[in-house]
ZAMARGU-4260 file (C-alpha; in steps of 0.2 Angstrom, whole numbers, plus 5000, padded with zeros to 4 digits):
<rodrens>
0) 4957/5018/4995 | 4947/5030/4984 | 4959/5044/4987 | 4973/5032/4981 | 4965/5028/4965
5) 4962/5047/4962 | 4981/5049/4961 | 4988/5052/4944 | 4997/5038/4935 | 5014/5046/4939
10) 5010/5048/4957 | 5004/5030/4959 | 5020/5024/4951 | 5030/5035/4964 | 5019/5029/4978
15) 5021/5011/4974 | 5040/5013/4973 | 5040/5022/4990 | 5030/5008/4998 | 5042/4995/4992
20) 5057/5006/4996 | 5051/5011/5013 | 5049/4992/5018 | 5067/4989/5012 | 5074/5004/5021
25) 5065/5000/5037 | 5072/4983/5037 | 5090/4990/5034 | 5088/5003/5047 | 5081/4990/5060
30) 5096/4978/5055 | 5109/4992/5058 | 5100/4998/5074 | 5100/4980/5082 | 5118/4976/5076
35) 5124/4992/5084 | 5114/4989/5100 | 5120/4971/5101 | 5138/4977/5099 | 5138/4991/5112
40) 5129/4979/5124 | 5143/4966/5121 | 5156/4979/5123 | 5149/4985/5140 | 5147/4968/5146
45) 5164/4962/5142 | 5172/4978/5151 | 5161/4974/5166 | 5166/4956/5166 | 5185/4961/5164
50) 5184/4972/5179 | 5175/4959/5189 | 5189/4947/5186 | 5202/4960/5191 | 5194/4964/5207
55) 5192/4946/5212 | 5210/4944/5211 | 5212/4957/5224 | 5203/4947/5237 | 5211/4934/5248
60) 5206/4924/5264 | 5214/4922/5281 | 5215/4907/5292 | 5198/4911/5299 | 5190/4911/5282
65) 5188/4929/5282 | 5192/4937/5266 | 5204/4952/5265 | 5204/4965/5252 | 5220/4972/5245
70) 5214/4989/5246 | 5230/4997/5242 | 5232/4987/5226 | 5215/4990/5218 | 5214/5008/5224
75) 5231/5011/5216 | 5226/5003/5200 | 5210/5014/5200 | 5221/5029/5201 | 5234/5024/5189
80) 5222/5017/5175 | 5215/5028/5162 | 5197/5024/5159 | 5184/5034/5148 | 5170/5025/5157
85) 5172/5025/5176 | 5170/5009/5185 | 5161/5008/5202 | 5166/4994/5215 | 5158/4989/5231
90) 5163/4975/5243 | 5151/4967/5255 | 5153/4954/5269 | 5143/4938/5270 | 5129/4947/5280
95) 5128/4959/5265 | 5136/4974/5275 | 5146/4986/5265 | 5165/4984/5269 | 5173/4995/5256
100) 5169/5005/5239 | 5178/5014/5226 | 5182/5032/5229 | 5171/5038/5214 | 5156/5032/5223
105) 5158/5046/5236 | 5143/5043/5248 | 5132/5034/5235 | 5129/5015/5235 | 5126/5002/5222
110) 5111/4991/5224 | 5115/4974/5231 | 5102/4962/5226 | 5097/4945/5232 | 5107/4930/5227
115) 5095/4926/5213 | 5103/4940/5203 | 5121/4934/5205 | 5132/4934/5190 | 5118/4942/5180
120) 5120/4959/5171 | 5107/4971/5178 | 5102/4988/5172 | 5100/5000/5187 | 5103/5018/5191
125) 5115/5028/5202 | 5110/5045/5207 | 5098/5045/5192 | 5112/5040/5180 | 5109/5023/5171
130) 5122/5010/5175 | 5124/4992/5172 | 5130/4981/5186 | 5135/4963/5190 | 5137/4955/5207
135) 5145/4939/5212 | 5147/4929/5228 | 5165/4927/5235 | 5167/4909/5239 | 5179/4900/5250
140) 5179/4882/5254 | 5161/4881/5246 | 5155/4895/5258 | 5149/4912/5254 | 5161/4924/5263
145) 5156/4940/5254 | 5150/4949/5238 | 5158/4960/5225 | 5147/4972/5215 | 5154/4980/5199
150) 5145/4993/5189 | 5149/5004/5174 | 5140/5019/5167 | 5129/5017/5152 | 5136/5032/5144
155) 5142/5022/5129 | 5125/5016/5127 | 5119/5034/5123 | 5126/5031/5105 | 5112/5018/5102
160) 5099/5031/5107 | 5107/5044/5096 | 5108/5031/5082 | 5089/5027/5085 | 5084/5046/5084
165) 5095/5048/5068 | 5086/5034/5060 | 5069/5039/5065 | 5072/5057/5059 | 5081/5052/5043
170) 5068/5039/5038 | 5053/5051/5033 | 5066/5063/5025 | 5073/5049/5015 | 5055/5043/5010
175) 5051/5061/5004 | 5067/5063/4994 | 5064/5046/4986 | 5046/5050/4982 | 5052/5066/4973
180) 5065/5057/4964 | 5053/5043/4959 | 5040/5055/4954 | 5052/5064/4942 | 5058/5048/4934
185) 5040/5041/4933 | 5035/5057/4924 | 5049/5054/4911 | 5045/5036/4910 | 5026/5039/4906
190) 5029/5054/4895 | 5024/5043/4880 | 5008/5040/4889 | 5005/5058/4890 | 5008/5060/4871
195) 4996/5046/4868 | 4983/5055/4878 | 4986/5072/4870 | 4986/5064/4852 | 4970/5054/4856
200) 4961/5069/4861 | 4964/5077/4844 | 4957/5062/4835 | 4939/5065/4830 | 4928/5058/4816
205) 4933/5073/4805 | 4951/5071/4810 | 4957/5053/4808 | 4974/5057/4800 | 4983/5061/4816
210) 4994/5047/4823 | 5004/5044/4839 | 5022/5048/4838 | 5032/5031/4841 | 5044/5032/4856
215) 5062/5030/4854 | 5063/5015/4864 | 5055/4999/4857 | 5047/4994/4874 | 5029/4991/4879
220) 5024/5009/4876 | 5031/5008/4858 | 5020/4992/4855 | 5005/5001/4862 | 5007/5016/4852
225) 5010/5006/4836 | 4994/4995/4840 | 4984/5011/4842 | 4990/5018/4826 | 4986/5002/4817
230) 4969/5003/4825 | 4967/5020/4819 | 4972/5015/4801 | 4959/5001/4801 | 4945/5013/4808
235) 4950/5027/4795 | 4949/5014/4781 | 4932/5007/4787 | 4925/5024/4789 | 4931/5029/4771
240) 4924/5013/4764 | 4907/5016/4773 | 4907/5034/4766 | 4911/5028/4749 | 4898/5013/4751
245) 4884/5025/4757 | 4888/5037/4743 | 4888/5024/4729 | 4873/5015/4737 | 4863/5031/4737
250) 4868/5035/4719 | 4864/5017/4713 | 4847/5017/4722 | 4843/5034/4715 | 4845/5029/4697
255) 4832/5016/4695 | 4820/5026/4706 | 4823/5041/4694 | 4820/5030/4679 | 4803/5023/4686
260) 4798/5041/4691 | 4802/5047/4673 | 4793/5033/4665 | 4777/5036/4675 | 4777/5055/4672
265) 4779/5051/4653 | 4765/5039/4655 | 4752/5051/4663 | 4755/5066/4651 | 4742/5060/4639
270) 4731/5045/4636 | 4739/5030/4629 | 4733/5014/4622 | 4734/4997/4631 | 4750/4991/4623
275) 4759/5007/4628 | 4753/5006/4646 | 4758/4987/4647 | 4775/4991/4639 | 4779/5005/4651
280) 4772/4996/4666 | 4783/4980/4662 | 4798/4992/4660 | 4794/4999/4678 | 4792/4981/4685
285) 4809/4976/4677 | 4817/4991/4686 | 4808/4987/4702 | 4815/4969/4701 | 4833/4977/4698
290) 4830/4988/4713 | 4825/4973/4724 | 4840/4963/4718 | 4851/4978/4722 | 4844/4980/4739
295) 4846/4961/4743 | 4864/4963/4738 | 4867/4978/4748 | 4860/4969/4763 | 4871/4954/4760
300) 4886/4966/4759 | 4881/4975/4775 | 4879/4958/4784 | 4897/4953/4781 | 4903/4971/4783
305) 4897/4974/4800 | 4898/4958/4809 | 4907/4941/4808 | 4896/4928/4801 | 4894/4912/4811
310) 4902/4901/4798 | 4896/4883/4796 | 4908/4869/4794 | 4900/4856/4783 | 4905/4844/4770
315) 4904/4851/4752 | 4904/4841/4736 | 4911/4854/4725 | 4907/4846/4708 | 4889/4845/4713
320) 4888/4863/4719 | 4895/4869/4702 | 4882/4859/4692 | 4868/4864/4703 | 4872/4883/4700
325) 4874/4879/4681 | 4856/4872/4682 | 4849/4888/4690 | 4855/4898/4675 | 4850/4886/4662
330) 4837/4897/4655 | 4849/4912/4653 | 4862/4900/4645 | 4850/4893/4633 | 4843/4911/4629
335) 4861/4916/4624 | 4865/4899/4616 | 4881/4898/4627 | 4892/4882/4627 | 4896/4876/4644
340) 4912/4865/4647 | 4916/4857/4663 | 4933/4851/4666 | 4933/4840/4682 | 4948/4829/4684
345) 4941/4821/4700 | 4928/4822/4713 | 4932/4836/4726 | 4926/4838/4744 | 4930/4852/4756
350) 4924/4857/4773 | 4916/4875/4773 | 4900/4884/4773 | 4890/4877/4759 | 4878/4893/4758
355) 4893/4905/4756 | 4902/4894/4744 | 4887/4893/4733 | 4885/4912/4733 | 4903/4914/4727
360) 4901/4901/4713 | 4884/4908/4708 | 4891/4926/4707 | 4906/4920/4696 | 4895/4910/4684
365) 4882/4924/4683 | 4895/4936/4679 | 4903/4925/4666 | 4885/4923/4658 | 4882/4942/4658
370) 4898/4947/4649 | 4899/4933/4637 | 4891/4937/4619 | 4878/4925/4611 | 4885/4909/4606
375) 4900/4911/4617 | 4909/4898/4628 | 4911/4896/4647 | 4923/4884/4654 | 4923/4878/4672
380) 4938/4868/4679 | 4941/4859/4695 | 4959/4853/4699 | 4971/4851/4714 | 4989/4854/4717
385) 5000/4851/4732 | 4992/4865/4742 | 4974/4868/4737 | 4959/4864/4726 | 4958/4875/4712
390) 4941/4881/4704 | 4942/4892/4688 | 4928/4901/4678 | 4933/4906/4661 | 4923/4915/4647
395) 4927/4922/4630 | 4917/4938/4633 | 4921/4956/4632 | 4935/4956/4644 | 4942/4969/4656
400) 4955/4982/4652 | 4971/4981/4662 | 4968/4998/4670 | 4951/4992/4677 | 4957/4975/4682
405) 4962/4979/4700 | 4945/4988/4703 | 4933/4975/4698 | 4931/4969/4717 | 4926/4987/4722
410) 4908/4990/4727 | 4897/4997/4712 | 4912/4997/4700 | 4908/4992/4683 | 4921/4991/4670
415) 4918/5001/4654 | 4900/5003/4660 | 4896/5018/4648 | 4900/5007/4633 | 4890/4992/4640
420) 4874/5000/4645 | 4864/4986/4638 | 4872/4974/4651 | 4862/4977/4667 | 4871/4975/4684
425) 4874/4983/4701 | 4892/4981/4702 | 4890/4972/4718 | 4892/4954/4713 | 4911/4953/4713
430) 4912/4964/4729 | 4902/4951/4738 | 4913/4937/4730 | 4929/4946/4737 | 4921/4949/4754
435) 4916/4931/4756 | 4933/4924/4750 | 4941/4935/4763 | 4929/4928/4776 | 4932/4910/4771
440) 4951/4912/4769 | 4949/4908/4750 | 4962/4916/4738 | 4953/4924/4723 | 4962/4931/4707
445) 4957/4937/4690 | 4965/4939/4673 | 4958/4946/4658 | 4960/4953/4641 | 4949/4965/4631
450) 4938/4955/4618 | 4947/4939/4623 | 4939/4934/4639 | 4941/4934/4658 | 4946/4920/4670
455) 4942/4920/4689 | 4952/4908/4700 | 4948/4902/4717 | 4960/4893/4728 | 4953/4882/4743
460) 4967/4878/4755 | 4970/4859/4758 | 4967/4863/4777 | 4949/4864/4773 | 4948/4848/4765
465) 4938/4834/4772
</rodrens>
């Protein structure tokens, strides 16, 4: 069994084909052999039976109930008939004593068996030559007056033995030929598999661009190759995102650390008064808080990047969730003297993960507050159409340029950040929003115009409604 599994895939296919083929061929050969054997046996038996009836016609009885053999007639018939297979004849009296026999027996005798074997075909030998014989009792007035024995050579039966030898010799030869043919065609059939193996061996972490050529026939191997190529696409994209994420994270983490280090170095160059120390230390604390916030967001992103979150299925009152998040940002709203408008046409409930939905809404509101000028306005709307509940967060802030609009969901990306240095941020908030929306099957879109404002729209499918 171990050796079988050590076969190559092509050899295993050929071997399995041979096993099934050998069973079928063996059944056909056995069928042919037994049909021929049965036919030859029937032919010999019929010839012996015919000779038996002929010679019984040559037997008569006299007034003393003694049977008389018309010797001249049956011997003349023997000499005048052409027979490929010789017939041997013997007559016996009722005491089983030989009376006469055919000339072709010369001095040899057939075997006369007991009455139990009467009218049965018996295989015997004559001078070492296989023969088939039949004996019958000659009856006159319900009395046995003699016996007739007819035998015929089994030379015709040699064809059965010849056929048997031919089949036994040809069987392994046919299997060998079938194996070679099956192996050839199996090799052609699995050629795409060899291509897959060869291509896969070329793929490394530094070479993810190689793809498996798709077979011409759109069969199972075509689907396998296509699925492997799709998997490689996803792996390549994931690795590229990871590299970009690592690079961006390193850069973003290095910036506040460099600022803190530079501030400390400036602080120790010469003695300072208490106010200067407090000012610089408070500045460093602010940068540490920003660093902590960035680390928290990075961990949150990694959490949903590397594994599927066990999403809870709870009833969420969306109106209350929005109002709770507005309450959390009340100090910032008051500090910038922003006007908050809520446009809720009804009460809306849905079934989803309350914590994750809260993160999405919180980030959108925080983003709107951050990029809205003092005395600006933020409008939050809830509505419903035939397919979904719609949540919109609109501001009249600085807006986003058209060329930056499709990049706002990328990690660490900040639109026009050089001109907005006074607005602190990590560029991770909207990336988290996008990632969570994909996880929860929520559609998110954005529209914006510079110096006019930005609108984020969320669409919760009705399938999630309570």
